C-alpha positions as CSV (number, residue, x, y, z in Angstrom):
1,M,0.0,0.0,0.0
2,Q,2.9,2.4,0.8
3,K,4.6,1.7,-2.5
4,L,1.3,2.3,-4.3
5,S,0.8,5.6,-2.5
6,L,4.4,6.7,-3.4
7,F,3.8,5.7,-7.1
8,I,0.5,7.8,-7.2
9,F,2.3,10.7,-5.6
10,F,5.1,10.5,-8.1
11,L,2.7,10.5,-11.0
12,Y,0.9,13.5,-9.5
13,I,4.0,15.5,-9.0
14,Y,5.5,14.6,-12.4
15,G,2.2,15.4,-14.2
16,K,2.2,18.9,-12.6
17,G,5.8,19.6,-13.1
18,Y,8.3,19.5,-10.2
19,C,9.1,22.4,-8.1
20,G,12.0,24.7,-8.7
21,E,13.0,26.9,-11.5
22,H,13.1,25.4,-15.0
23,D,14.2,26.6,-18.4
24,Y,11.8,26.1,-21.3
25,F,13.1,27.1,-24.8
26,F,10.8,28.6,-27.4
27,P,11.2,27.4,-31.0
28,S,13.4,30.4,-31.9
29,A,15.8,29.4,-29.0
30,K,17.1,26.7,-31.3
31,K,18.8,29.6,-33.2
32,D,19.7,31.6,-30.2
33,S,20.9,29.5,-27.2
34,N,20.8,32.6,-24.9
35,F,17.1,33.1,-25.3
36,V,15.4,31.3,-22.5
37,I,12.2,31.7,-20.5
38,K,12.2,31.1,-16.7
39,H,9.1,30.1,-14.8
40,R,8.2,28.8,-11.4
41,C,6.5,25.5,-11.1
42,G,3.2,25.0,-9.5
43,F,-0.2,23.9,-10.6
44,K,0.4,25.2,-14.1
45,T,-1.5,24.4,-17.2
46,Y,0.0,24.7,-20.7
47,P,-2.7,25.8,-23.1
48,P,-1.9,26.7,-26.7
49,H,-0.8,30.3,-27.1
50,V,1.1,32.7,-29.2
51,D,4.3,33.8,-27.4
52,P,4.2,37.6,-27.2
53,V,8.0,37.9,-27.7
54,T,8.7,35.5,-30.6
55,H,5.1,35.5,-32.0
56,Y,5.4,31.8,-32.5
57,F,2.4,29.6,-32.0
58,V,3.1,27.3,-29.1
59,L,1.1,24.0,-29.1
60,R,-0.7,22.8,-26.0
61,N,1.7,21.3,-23.5
62,Q,4.6,21.9,-25.8
63,Q,6.6,23.5,-23.0
64,G,5.0,21.3,-20.3
65,P,6.0,18.0,-18.7
66,G,6.1,15.0,-21.0
67,A,3.7,13.1,-18.6
68,R,1.0,15.8,-19.2
69,R,1.2,15.2,-22.9
70,F,1.1,11.5,-22.5
71,F,-1.9,11.4,-20.2
72,R,-3.9,13.8,-22.3
73,A,-3.1,11.9,-25.5
74,T,-4.0,8.6,-23.8
75,G,-7.3,10.0,-22.7
76,W,-8.3,10.9,-26.3
77,V,-7.2,7.6,-27.6
78,F,-9.1,5.6,-25.0
79,A,-12.2,7.6,-25.6
80,V,-12.1,6.9,-29.3
81,E,-11.3,3.2,-28.7
82,A,-14.3,2.9,-26.3
83,C,-16.5,4.2,-29.1
84,E,-15.0,1.7,-31.6
85,M,-15.6,-1.2,-29.2
86,A,-19.2,-0.1,-28.8
87,L,-19.7,0.0,-32.6
88,L,-18.0,-3.4,-33.1
89,F,-20.3,-5.0,-30.5
90,N,-23.3,-3.7,-32.4
91,T,-22.2,-4.5,-35.9
92,T,-22.9,-7.8,-37.8
93,E,-20.6,-10.7,-37.2
94,G,-19.7,-10.7,-40.9
95,Y,-18.0,-7.3,-40.4
96,S,-16.4,-7.6,-36.9
97,K,-15.4,-11.3,-37.5
98,W,-16.3,-11.9,-33.9
99,N,-18.2,-15.1,-33.0
100,T,-21.0,-13.7,-30.9
101,S,-21.7,-17.1,-29.3
102,Q,-18.2,-17.0,-27.7
103,L,-18.2,-13.4,-26.5
104,N,-18.3,-14.5,-22.9
105,D,-15.1,-16.6,-23.2
106,I,-12.9,-13.6,-22.5
107,K,-10.3,-15.7,-20.5
108,G,-10.0,-18.1,-23.4
109,H,-9.5,-15.3,-25.9
110,Y,-6.8,-13.7,-23.8
111,T,-5.1,-17.0,-23.4
112,N,-5.0,-17.5,-27.2
113,A,-3.9,-13.9,-27.7
114,F,-0.9,-14.1,-25.4
115,T,0.2,-17.7,-26.0
116,M,-0.3,-18.0,-29.8
117,P,1.2,-15.9,-32.6
118,P,-0.7,-13.2,-34.4
119,V,-2.8,-14.2,-37.4
120,I,-3.4,-12.8,-40.8
121,D,-6.9,-11.5,-40.5
122,K,-9.6,-11.5,-43.2
123,D,-10.9,-8.0,-42.7
124,P,-11.7,-5.9,-45.8
125,W,-8.7,-4.1,-47.3
126,V,-10.4,-0.7,-46.5
127,T,-10.3,-1.6,-42.8
128,N,-6.7,-2.9,-42.8
129,Y,-5.1,-0.3,-45.1
130,L,-7.2,2.8,-44.7
131,G,-9.0,2.4,-41.4
132,H,-6.1,1.2,-39.3
133,P,-3.5,3.7,-40.7
134,Y,-6.1,6.5,-40.0
135,Q,-6.4,5.2,-36.4
136,G,-2.6,5.1,-36.1
137,A,-2.4,8.7,-37.4
138,F,-4.9,9.7,-34.7
139,D,-2.8,8.0,-32.0
140,Y,0.4,9.6,-33.4
141,N,-1.0,13.1,-33.6
142,A,-2.7,12.8,-30.2
143,L,0.9,13.3,-28.9
144,R,2.5,15.1,-31.8
145,S,-0.1,17.9,-31.8
146,Q,1.1,18.7,-28.3
147,G,4.6,19.4,-29.5
148,A,6.1,16.0,-28.9
149,P,9.0,15.0,-31.2
150,V,8.5,12.5,-34.0
151,W,10.1,9.6,-32.3
152,Q,8.0,9.9,-29.2
153,S,4.8,10.2,-31.2
154,A,5.7,7.1,-33.3
155,L,6.5,5.1,-30.1
156,F,3.2,6.2,-28.7
157,A,1.3,5.0,-31.8
158,L,3.1,1.7,-31.5
159,L,2.2,1.4,-27.8
160,Q,-1.5,2.2,-28.5
161,S,-1.7,-0.2,-31.4
162,T,-0.2,-3.0,-29.4
163,T,-2.5,-2.2,-26.5
164,W,-5.5,-2.3,-28.7
165,E,-4.6,-5.6,-30.4
166,Y,-3.7,-7.5,-27.2
167,L,-5.5,-5.9,-24.3
168,I,-8.7,-4.6,-25.9
169,E,-9.4,-6.5,-29.1
170,G,-7.6,-9.5,-27.7
171,S,-10.6,-10.1,-25.5
172,E,-12.4,-11.3,-28.5
173,E,-9.9,-12.4,-31.1
174,R,-6.2,-13.0,-31.7
175,P,-4.0,-10.0,-32.7
176,S,-3.7,-9.3,-36.4
177,I,-0.4,-9.2,-38.2
178,Q,-1.6,-6.6,-40.6
179,D,-2.9,-4.3,-37.9
180,L,0.2,-4.6,-35.8
181,I,2.2,-3.3,-38.7
182,T,0.0,-0.9,-40.7
183,T,-1.5,1.0,-37.7
184,P,1.8,2.3,-36.2
185,V,3.9,2.4,-39.3
186,L,1.6,3.8,-42.0
187,G,-0.2,5.7,-39.2
188,S,2.9,7.5,-38.2
189,L,3.8,8.4,-41.8
190,F,0.3,9.6,-42.5
191,G,0.2,11.4,-39.2
192,E,3.4,13.3,-39.8
193,L,2.1,14.4,-43.2
194,M,-1.0,15.7,-41.6
195,H,0.9,17.4,-38.8
196,Y,3.2,19.1,-41.3
197,S,0.3,20.2,-43.5
198,T,-1.6,21.5,-40.4
199,M,1.3,23.6,-39.2
200,Q,1.8,25.1,-42.6
201,M,-1.8,26.1,-42.7
202,A,-1.4,27.6,-39.3
203,K,1.1,30.2,-40.6
204,D,-1.6,32.7,-41.7
205,G,-4.5,31.2,-39.8
206,F,-7.0,28.6,-41.1
207,K,-9.5,29.3,-43.8
208,W,-12.8,27.5,-43.5
209,Y,-11.8,24.7,-45.9
210,E,-8.5,24.2,-44.2
211,E,-10.4,23.8,-40.9
212,L,-12.5,21.1,-42.5
213,F,-9.4,19.4,-43.8
214,V,-7.8,19.4,-40.3
215,L,-11.0,18.2,-38.7
216,I,-11.1,15.2,-41.0
217,G,-7.4,14.4,-41.4
218,N,-5.9,15.6,-38.1
219,P,-8.8,15.9,-35.5
220,T,-6.5,15.7,-32.5
221,Y,-4.9,19.0,-33.5
222,F,-8.3,20.7,-33.1
223,L,-9.0,18.7,-29.9
224,N,-5.7,19.9,-28.3
225,N,-5.3,23.3,-29.8
226,G,-8.5,24.5,-31.5
227,F,-8.2,27.0,-34.3
228,K,-8.5,30.5,-32.8
229,F,-5.0,30.6,-31.4
230,A,-3.3,30.0,-34.8
231,R,-5.1,32.9,-36.3
232,H,-2.9,35.3,-34.3
233,A,0.4,33.6,-35.0
234,K,2.9,34.9,-37.5
235,K,4.3,31.4,-38.1
236,P,3.8,27.9,-36.7
237,A,6.0,26.3,-34.1
238,D,9.3,25.1,-35.6
239,L,8.8,21.4,-35.0
């Protein structure tokens, strides 16, 4: 119980940012190492904003603790996955490929998932090569749209894909080889393309059709940052 309390306390402190004075560099600081902003820790939030000095658009949590980005991104991903599970439970067996007569055998399904190798599923190609990469891009940009670097966002997409296949969908079927590959790999590639496109649009503020494009192709940017902040930025964050 004591170890659990310490662990929870550690997560709480790390998520808020530990006390003391810390340096956070704005994007332009990459060109000028002497330009640095000091702040005192506390119960801070890190909303998206335009820095008044550099006029750069700073993404939500871009200058905050990594744990804050991780937990926020995980919350969005889990919310979407919960909706996906609800839809799969209410679709026909021909689409989900789940044997509805065996839905109560969760223990058996998990045993198969963790003791047997992944299988090549028979889902439609639209699901495997469009749907799953789109989901991977959502996972990727849930973190990337908060200012996380490419490698962290790609690892996050891989983590979420593996979690979905083994811990969530594994309750009903064995993990899919295609999904384990296409979701994080193609998803990260597509996600970075969407992120780059979004940040280019943010230079001069979003036009209505650009907002529609982002809502469809990069929804987590909107969920994390909205659109109103970018309208006042001279240029997007240099990520």
